[in-house]
Phi, psi and omega in degrees: 000339184293325175296332182276346185295338181266351187283154172309153179308310182292336181285317172303321175296324182295311182295325177295327184283330184282319185293348181292341187280002183053041185288136176254134184296140184243154171269122193294319186284342178262006180281137176264159185291129179291154180237141178298334177279350177257329181270148179263347190269116193262345181231161179296320182301317178292342177287330187295128177234177198304311185295330172302310183298320181303308180295320174297328180287322168303321172298316180292318190273347178302145175300159177308119172079358178285136172276123176287115176253342184296324172252123181305326188289338183279343185295336176291338188284147190290152176284155184277139180295141181284347181274006173235152181297157183301153179079018177220154178230151169282172175298316180298321181294311178303316178300309179309321188284320182284339171292321180289319185289318188272348182069022180197159176263009184308325193267012184295318184298315177293329177298325178288323174300309176308309181300313181294327179290329189284310189301110182269332180270002175059035187248018171068024174214153173234155175247172184295325179296321188278327178299315182291318175305321179290314180291323175307321178294316182299314183292328175294315179292326175294329185290316176305314184291321190272002172294150184299128180252018178260002174278081179285331178226158181256111175081186180270163177295138187267118185248141180222143168268124179268073187295337175289345173296350180057043181065020174265142175293153171278127185286308188210145166253133180243143169263127181247132180246153181213134182291332184270342186223173175288170185288157178225180184224154179225129176255146175242118188274161172301336182259011173088034176252129185253121178252135182248131193228147177271190192286355172249017186055042168271126179294131174258316184191164173227163176219127178256132183289158187302156179306317187285353177270340178246002176224126171244137181286128166234084190078237176265354180263156168247128185262149171285137176255128185256153170277142175253333174188163179215160180210144174269140177247095191296315185293341176241359172064053179227161175238130176257131186235123180264139180231171181280005175272009178064042178234155171232129186255130177245121183248135178275127186233011188286304183225150169074207176293156176273139178211151176284120173287306182196171175213151172268140174225164180066045179287159182302312182221180176286126174283130187245341177206141184231149177208143188232132178226142170216159185272104179300336188269341180225109181293338189272342182293162179282157176246171182226131177250121176236148173216143176258155179240179184283001176251008174083017179255161178240133184253139183230113183248104177265135170266104190286326180220074187294327180289353174248316180185152180270338192215178172276098187291333180302332182290317181288323176296330181279329186251347180071006181251137194257017186252144179246116178285128183299331182283347174248029178301332185290349177282353175250029191292348178286339183233351185227153168212121191241133174231152181229124181254112190275144169047044174296325173240163182267344175238185178296147179280124181264343176200143178225142181219146173251129182252126188310341175279022171079041176253150177229120179261116170231158186220157177212176176269008184276141189280336177274326178236060185290321178208135188230130166253125188220153171283138176299326179270009173051033181261337183252169185283138180271137176264126178244126183261142177237116175239138185308310184257018183073179182232123175275329180204161181203166172219154179225135178247116186284322182289337173256004185049041183250131175240139177232143180222158182205160186192208182288336186276359174067022179250126180263122185257138175247134186230152166277134180308327187264356181235086186276000180274330191225124179280154174289324183203159174234122182256109186256145176162340173289152179250345179227164182305147189268136188252339190205139176225149174206147178255129173249102190293324189297323184256003177069039184230159177236139179250145181215140177226132189246171188298338178268028179059031175260128179254129179243144170246123187242149180279119180295320181291309187260357178059031184240161185275121184266334183189141181239137173224128176255118184278134183257092182264137178291129177197154180253355188253173184282152178309320184293324184277355183275131183272111175280156167297157172296317177233086189271007188226130170229120177256119179254130182258329183223149358283342177230132186288131176201164180238133175241139180226134174250139179224105186056243175256029177250161171213146181229150180226128171242123194266135177256153184284148181288137175281127185282161172311312185292327178295319175301320184285315193250347186248351185228152184282184183300149179252015177211159176312140177283150173263337176169171183231148181226132175265134177260096182292332173300318183251354188055053182232161177245130173248128179244141174228141177238179189290337182279013174079026177249131181242128174242145177243119187247140170287127186286329186283342184230341187075014171274159182278130171250344172199148178221143176235113187261155174051046179302321174239036183063225184276359182277154188283121170288129189251326182202168178198155178208157169263146170284169184303339179276336182091350189266339185243146175241131174258126185236148175223155188234176178299330185269007177091000182275145184227134182224154181236135183240151169274106191289342179275329184248346178085006183273141178277134185254321182222143167249121192256152185298131176279122183280315180209159174275080176213153185293125173276123187251351178209144170229132178222119167289125184245336176211172179299117180074001185247125173213167184231155179236149176227163177177209188279354174284350174073019182239162178249115181256133171259145173223136177250110182247030178299330184268109188292327182290344181264104180296313185270122185244126181279160185270145173261108183249031187246039165307117194292329172294350180070191182267097186267322178293128181272345181232168187306139176275130181245341184229150172205147168211158179235130179253097184300324183302318178265351182060047185243144178243121176252137177229144180219146198241176183292332175281001179092006183281132174237126184233134175253123186252145171273117190280336169298311178276337188068036190230153176298135177261322169214143171261093184298315181213118177257137186237127173286168185290332188276341183242159179214140181254358184096157183290153184253124186279313185223157171224149179210118165285134172275095196294328181289314182303329181287341180262350182264110184304331185282341179249011179297328180273002175289177165288127183235003182224133179246134169237136180258126189224104197053242177267359186258147180245112178257143189241120190248141175247137182259356183219358181278194185287326180220168182286303194268115177260002182175157175201136175205162182264122185270324192287160185277353180233168185276161172056033177249143179253145171280120178241007177213139181218131171203158185223152177289159184298331181262012180045040167280330182235152177234131173251135177231151176231152191221179190286350179268357186087010183272142166245139180233143174243130188241154176258112180244027182303319187241002184279134180069024180266343178219170185291334187286357184283088183261327181274154183292158175289159180288125176277116178276321173198165187204136180207153184278114188256333179214162185277339182233189181314135162279100187283333179207151173221150178208121180279128175207156182258137178230106181069239178259002183246162185243145186215164184231128178249137178227149175241149183220156175286001170277003180091001182249156174233131184241159176242126181226150172290170176297342187263353178102358172296126184285117177283309182157177177254138176297122182104353171304157186282330182272128176289159175239160166230125189294330179290343190233097179298347183280347175269004171291149170284163176263162178297331177307324176299329184270307177229110190273091179056037185273121177303136180250004168243152177273117189298343184269012179300145173292130186263069182282173183293316176296315174296330177296310179295332188274333190250353186310314177287347191263310172045219176279115175251152174241132176280104186273000000 
């Protein structure tokens, strides 16, 4: 270790990282050539051990031409070339060195990849400092991935007996936040007792609702009144408690003793579920209290000035009565506004939630209206879910548009918010009805809690159960006979993630580990919809970008994350990206028109480009070395020249000679290098093909007048091989995707359109991704229903007689949401397809549709070993991908007869 004391700090760190591997010295001559089927080490970086680095350091740091004689094993290593400076190696020297050290040439391919990643100056040499810096970064990433992922909870569950409940179950658990203290909790019992707990579940105080709140006269008898739900109102420091007496009580809990502030009485029906929302960004904005009732209706009470008062206090001062009669609520119109939506459900509402875009989500046990998402103004279409035994509970994540539901059938269903007819996945494993659900977006997990006190953690991306815990609460009765509270489950995400569960008159707490920044960066997939995926053939990498301005680089050989760039365009939404012709630079663009160029291997920004207008950029196309163009909502074609690396700021060339011919926003673009032609298409359906050299229109494939519009063109694709084949140049060489129709255009044939067909499996679906094989034999399409299809287009569009549709070879459900991009590529002798989706995931598939895996998943794959591929069942657990209600027309029958109902196996 004394020898390491004089080394730079990062070299000491590197050696310490490698020494963790308990490496045993090996004899190079006795080593056998590793096989990808035998070795678990998928990358060259993982193969290198401490003695390898010591030998390499001697070779790197040796003076020019010096033969290393101190170590016998190093005599075999090649001498350094005198044309390069000391301390550096060429690619061939590095290959020779690693071949000698590892005893095989198997790693030569990865050595070349490693060399290309490391060299920063592109001078065909790497030095020891660059080599160590790269390895240190890789080991740090590996440390994060290899950290234990089985630690789902910190410590054992904390169990408390709520003896003050008088053997009544807890209706609801509430979290109370205070800026001066840590969070605390309040439990509301069925009998009307409010218990206040600190963050260690130590009872602090209790408050019992008045007798008239828990007993109601009925003739000469008094009937017991129960609480049905409760909600905390953080901005006004109040707790609202709903009861079976058709009243809602509001208690002041900010300072000092607890007291009733006011109550609403004579509600239309018994409130069964309550929800409160307020604007955290503006204290002056109105807040909303919603409740569903036992007749399936929804009440909406808006507090117009919550920072001033919730009601007209002068009326209370006059009467001395603190109740608001619902029929007289208009007397408080300066502070309150009330609306009622009747019979949204046919049964009692089991849960209600408000979404800030003025949406209301409600659930019930009814099979015809199990869950409804509706516009509060009822001006837009309401989405209705129908589940045979209804829905007891749900959770919704707005950023992912993800909905999960559970109920009496013991099944957790995962939904796309806009597709109520078919769940993305069905998560089975519970034995009794599900009472609570929660989505943890940061870690991509779903929590479900059932009546038998079983808590399950599910992986959101792969729909598999990660962990199951059965909480042991003391009780003497059978589980079926026990009365559970209505809302026994609370998931708290901030400031510390934890779960609270009530079970009869007991309460339990489970603390979750805090997600670290490194875990967020290197161990989880994207948390927002993707804008696209790009394959880098030079480095065998996949680049994904999502709307929250995050870019990730993945190793296509293993699926592991290699680099992440956060906030690439600040708070702006990333809209498109492209690689330059060298594969070393990534160009990104955002909704506000900003464009940047990155060194994709190190994450360094190289250029910031002039913003022409505050308008979305929809397409980026490299056309020459370091020269590319952009299109977008400004309807213009803009050129940028980034050939001078020293110029961080690059001005825009707005002098496109053809001028601005599109009358609507340009949505699609593609470039054909063999013919030097550029195709652009706009929102009104107009398609123009340009000569890039002259910057003039080459063809008006489809011209649209200002008075007419044919609908937007989603994608354009040049069939590059046909453009180079003289016998096929008169065939269709350009494809445009317009909703679900694919139009095939010839630029040199007898007429423009050579074919047209509808691609998706269902009606009203759009094609959102296009890619073709290099020989243009196959076409890959992705659509807005999450499907990928592979077509045989070898003869389609080659003659005017192409009337029948091309042969659909295979089709599969790839994602739960829209497929935003697909790309076919070859790896060795095998072919694969990369897909990106608005569900935030990017997947890898074989050309035959076999699911390899999702980028960022915990388990690595090896493209050379099909046994490491994931199964379809991990992604979509046996879900039918075709709708049984499809019209059985003659054409559809011929096309789908062999397909029918398939299951993703």
